[in-house]
N, C-alpha and C positions, 0 to 999 in steps of 0.2 A: 327688189331694190333695197340695198343696204343703206342704213342711215349712219352707220358707224364711221367715225373719222379716225384717221391715223395721224399721229404727230410726225412732222418732218424729221428726218434723220439728223442727228447731230454731226458735226464735223468729225468727232471722234469715231462715231459709228461708221461713217462713210470711209474713213481711213482704215479702220479695222477690216471692213468688208473688202476694200481694195487690196489690202495686204493678203488677206485670205485667198482672194481670187488669183492674185499673182503667184502665190505659193502653189495652189492647185494646178495652175497652168503649167508651171515648171515641172511638177510631179507628173503631170499628164504626158509631157514630152518624154519623160523617162519610161513611163509605163507603156507607151505606144511604140517603143523602139525594140526591134528584134535583136539588135546587138546587145542592148542592155539586158534583155531576157536571157541571152546566152552567156553573159559574163558572170563568172562565179561571184564577183563582188556586187553584181546587180546594177552596175553603172558602166557604160562604155566611155571611152575617152571623149567622144563628142558631146556627151551629156553631163560631164563632171561639173561644168559651170552651172547647168540647170540645178543640179543637186546642191551645189554650194549656195546658190541664190535662194532656193527653197528653204534651206536651213536658216539663212540670214533673215528671210521674211518671217519665218516662224519665231525667231528670237525677237525680232522687232515687235511682232504682234503681242507676244507675251509681255515684253517690257511696257508697251503702251497700256495693256490691260492691268498690269500690276502697279504701275507707277504713273498714272495719267497726269499728275501734277509735278513730275520731276523737271528740273531745269532743262535737261537734255530733250525731253519730249516737248516741252513748251517751246524750245528754240526751233525744233523741227516744224511744229505747227505754225509758228510765227514766221518761218522762212529765214531765220537768222542763224541757223546751225553753222558752226565754223566761223562765226563773226561776220558773215556776209549778209547784208540786208537783201 
């Protein structure tokens, strides 16, 4: 029996994990596709949106890690991005 305790994850950690999971899910869709494997560019037309989303998720993760206190990140976390509460 372990007596070690773990601290609950912060909202930032949960969001970073969710973004990473979403990115890997999209990349997995591409990796599992026979048409993508045969395509010289590595991505078939059906999975271009998955590739684009994976890229956007990765950029969002980097931004959140590098600038956790930026007004843009804080607006997303507060649910007020774009001026909508």
